[in-house]
C-alpha positions in Angstrom: -20.1 -4.3 53.2 -21.6 -3.8 49.7 -18.4 -2.2 48.5 -16.5 -5.3 49.6 -18.7 -7.4 47.3 -18.7 -5.0 44.4 -14.9 -4.4 44.4 -13.8 -7.9 43.2 -16.6 -7.8 40.5 -15.5 -4.4 39.3 -11.9 -5.5 39.2 -12.8 -8.6 37.2 -14.8 -6.5 34.8 -11.9 -4.1 34.4 -9.5 -7.0 33.8 -11.7 -8.4 31.1 -11.9 -5.0 29.5 -8.1 -4.7 29.6 -7.8 -8.1 28.0 -10.3 -7.2 25.2 -8.5 -3.9 24.7 -5.1 -5.6 24.5 -6.4 -8.2 22.0 -8.0 -5.5 19.9 -4.8 -3.6 19.9 -2.8 -6.6 18.8 -5.3 -7.3 16.1 -5.1 -3.7 14.9 -1.3 -4.0 14.8 -1.4 -7.1 12.7 -4.0 -5.6 10.3 -1.9 -2.5 9.9 1.3 -4.5 9.3 -0.4 -6.6 6.7 -1.8 -3.4 5.0 1.7 -1.8 5.0 3.2 -4.9 3.4 0.4 -4.9 0.7 1.0 -1.2 0.0 4.7 -1.8 -0.4 4.0 -4.6 -2.8 1.6 -2.5 -4.8 4.2 0.3 -4.9 6.8 -2.1 -6.3 4.3 -3.3 -9.0 3.5 0.3 -10.0 7.1 1.2 -10.2 7.8 -1.8 -12.4 4.9 -0.9 -14.7 6.0 2.7 -14.9 9.5 1.6 -15.8 8.3 -0.7 -18.5 5.9 2.0 -19.8 8.8 4.5 -19.9 10.9 2.1 -22.0 8.1 1.5 -24.4 7.4 5.2 -24.8 11.0 5.8 -25.6 10.9 3.1 -28.3 7.7 4.7 -29.8 9.4 8.1 -29.7 12.4 6.8 -31.6 10.1 5.2 -34.2 8.3 8.5 -34.6 11.6 10.4 -35.0 12.7 7.9 -37.7 9.3 8.3 -39.5 9.6 12.1 -39.4 13.2 11.9 -40.7 12.0 9.8 -43.6 9.1 12.2 -44.4 11.6 15.1 -44.3 13.9 13.3 -46.7 11.1 12.6 -49.1 9.9 16.2 -49.0 13.4 17.5 -49.6 13.8 15.3 -52.7 
C-alpha cells in the first residue's frame, strides 16, 4: 500500500529532475554555441591583425634595405 503512494511521488520527482536536466543541457548548448561564435570572431580579428602586422614588417624591412644600400654606397665612395 505504501509503495502505491510512493510510486507517483517518485515518478513526479524523476520527471522534475529530467526537466531540470533537459533545461540544463539546453542552456549548456547555448553557452557553448555562443562561446564558439566568440572564439571564431576572435580568430578572425587575430588573423586580421597578423596580416596587417606582416605587411608593416615588410615595409620596415624594405626601408632597412634601402638604408643599408645607401650606407654601402657612401662607404664605397
